[in-house]
N, C-alpha and C positions, 0 to 999 in steps of 0.2 A: 503493499498498500504506499501511494507514494501523496506528499501536498504538491499540489501544481500552482504555479500560481503563474498568471498569464498576464503580460505587459512589463516583466520583471524587471527590464533596465529601465521603468519610467520611473518619475518621482516617488509614487507611493509604493510603487512594486519593489524599489531599493529597500526602504523600510521596512517592508512586510521579510521579502529574503532576511535580511541583519535580523532582523528579531527573530524569525524564525530558526537561524541556526545560533541562537541563545537553546533553544526550549529544545530540539529534536536534532537527531545525526543528519548530517549533510548529504549523505545518500537517498537522507527518505525525501527528501525536497529536488522536485522540475521546476526550473524557471523557464517558462516558454519565453522567447526571443525573437525577434524579428533577426537581427543584426549578431551573430555568435562573438564577436570581437569584441561588444559593448560588455560582454560576459565573464569576459576572460578570464576576470577576477573572483566572480563567482565558481566557475572551473575548477579555478586552481585551488579551493579550499572544498571542493568536493564536490557542490552542487550537479546535479544533472542537470544537462542541458538539452531541450528542445526546441529545432527551429520551426517557427510557424507565423503565419499572418495571417489577419483577420480576414483581409480580402483573396484570398486563397484558401479555398475550402478545402482543401485536397493534404494542405498541410496539416491539418488536422485527424486525418487519418490515422486510429491506433495510435494516438498519442496517450490516449487516457486508458487507464485499466478498470476492472470492476474493483470498487472499494478506496478510490482515491476518493482525498478532498481537494475540491476545486477553487481557487482564487481567481470567478472574472472579474478583473478591473476593466471596467468600462472604456471603451477605444475613447481618443480625442481628436478624430479625423469627422468634424461634424460636418463635410460636403461628401464622404463617401458612403453614406446609408447607415450608420450604428447599429442600425436594431439589427439592420441583415447582418451585419460583423459579427454581432453578439449572438445571434443565432446560431453561425455554425458553430459556433464553443458549445450552446445550450446542445442543439442536437449530436453532436461527436460526444457529450458528458451522456448524452442519455444511449446511446448506442453500446457504450461503453458498459454502462451501467453503475456508474460512479456513486459511492455513498453520501454523497452531497456537492451540492455546487451554490458558493456563495456570489453574491453579485453586491459591488459598490454603486448602490442608487443613490437616487436623491431624496432632501426629505420629502413627505408625505403631503405637507402643507405646500410643497413649492407649486405653482403655477404657473410660471415663467414657462418660456420655449423650452428652457435650458432641462426643464424636467419630461420635455414628452417622449423621447427617444431612452430614458428611464424608464417610464411608468409601463410603454410598449416592451420593451425589454422585461419589463417585472411579469407581463401579461404573458409573454412567451413561456418564461421559464415555469409558470403557475402551469401552464395547460401542456407542459413537458411529463409530471406528473415526477419530478425528480426529488429528493429531499431536497429542500432550498431554506438558504438565508440571506434574507434581504439588509443588507448592510447599507442605510441609509444615512449615505454621510453628509452633514450640513458644512459650511464654506469652510475653507479651510485661511489658517492666517497668513500661511505662505501667498498666498492670492496677491495680498497686498504686504508683504514686506520683505517680498524677493524682488519686488520693483519699486525701491524707494528713489533711483534718479530722478526720475520727473518732481517727485514730493520734493527735494528736496533742492531741487534746481529755482522752483517756483516758490517755495515755502506754503505748499499747502494741496490739501487732500480735497482732490474734488469727485464729485460721487451723485449721482441722482437720487441718492438715498432718501432726501428728507433728513426727518427726526428715528426713520427706524434703525433698530438694531438687530445685531450678527452674533449667534452662537457659534463662533466660529471655536477652531480647535487645530492644532497641531497636526500633521499631516505621519509624525509618530505617534500620536495618540489613534488615529485611523485606523494605524497600522496595526495597535497594539489590541484592538477591537477585533480586529480580522485574523491575529495568531489567536488568539483566544478562542474565537469560533474555529479554526481550524485545528488546535489542537485538543481543546476542551469536547464536554461531553453533553449532548442534550441539545443541540444545538439547531437539530431538522425541524424544517418546517416555520421558523421562526421570522421575526422582523423587527428589526433593530430602528430606533428614530437616533441619529446620534449628532452632538452637538458638544460644544465646551459649555462647561460650568456657567460664566459668566457670558452675557449678552451687552456689548458695547453699542453704544454710538459711534458715528463717524466724528462729531466733536469731542468725543473722549479718547478718540484714536489719531487726532490729530494734537491733541492738550498729551497724551502718552510720547508722543515725538516729539514736542516742545521739550516737557520735561529734558527729554534723553540727548537731544540735542544741544540743548543752550537756548535754541535761537524759537523766535515765533512764528507759529505753522497754524497756519486760518482752515478751517472745513471749508468751503465754497459748495453750496448746494445746487447745482443747474437741474435745468431739464433732463428728460430722457434724451431728447433730440439735439440737444448740447452735448449731452455725452457722446451721443451715438458720432455725434462729427470730429470731436475729439480725437476719441479711437482713430477711426479712419484717417483722417487727419498724418496721426502716427504711423499708420503703416496698417492697420489692423482692417483686415480683410471685411467689409460690409456684411456679408449675412453673421460674422462672428461678433462686431461690434452690434449690432442688433440684439441678437444673444445677451452678449454683457451686460447690456443697457438694464435692458429687461429684467435681468438678475436685482438689478438697483430697485426696481419698479418693485418687486417682489418684497424687497428688502423693506422698503416704506410702507407697506403694508401688514410687515410684521413676520412675513412667510419664511426667515429664515432665522427666526429664534424657534432655538428647540429646548424646551423642557421637561423633556422624559426623564436624563437624570442616566438613560441608559449606557452612553458612553465611559463615563467615569464607574460605574456597576461592573460593566464588563472588563476592564483595564483596572481594575481594584486599586484605583490611586486617584486624584482631581484630575482633572486636563490640566494640559498646559497653560496658562495667563497668556494674555496677549501681550504682557511688555517681555516676555522673556524674547517670544519672534521679535519684535521689534528691536531687542539686543540685539539677537543673533543679527537680523538683518542691516543693522548702520554696522555691523563689522566687517559682511560679505562683503 
């Protein structure tokens, strides 16, 4: 029986594999990657590699085995039909008779376009009859703190979220939840609403940046259309810019406040505070 992680060299996938290595022998972990060279360091530590591509269904033929536990990390190619990509993995897992397929989804409260592919993938997974776990990941601290250059250049946080709040957490927190589901017992046919312990507003985020930099950084709340224009002007493809700005509109409506406490319960500790991610981002 293997624990199989798709997208294993991505931001979240690497965290998952690293944390799995702390709990299970390396030869029980299979990292599914598109580029074997990017996973050379994992192979050197004894992790098994499988080369497969969501866009090439036959590459998943025979990849899974009966009894495997699989983490399907959602694709990030918004223009390539993510539901179809995910279905390839689900069908291969069903054919193999895996013991569990966990999927990184989006909060059940989220109505933004970003959630459409996740809801559709959930439907495919539930219809498959596979034992499942829906990991409905909230927003990541790093969505903001890994791209601080524009904020620091203009001394301003720009968002279309009004006074809305976000229950974000660190990637490592969401990875820890996935590892618990993959290595623990009793997670079949479960849905976890995952988010940080403390919701924050963009004004509070700007204040934290000000505190840590010693500069006056303000929050500029703008309309969704303005943010979309800013993003496209920065080189973000128009469809992606629209999706990201749509998330801000959902934040303003409170759709990214996750109050379930599922994440801290799963990982057995408080979630990482935003301030820690800001510190890391400023060092980066």
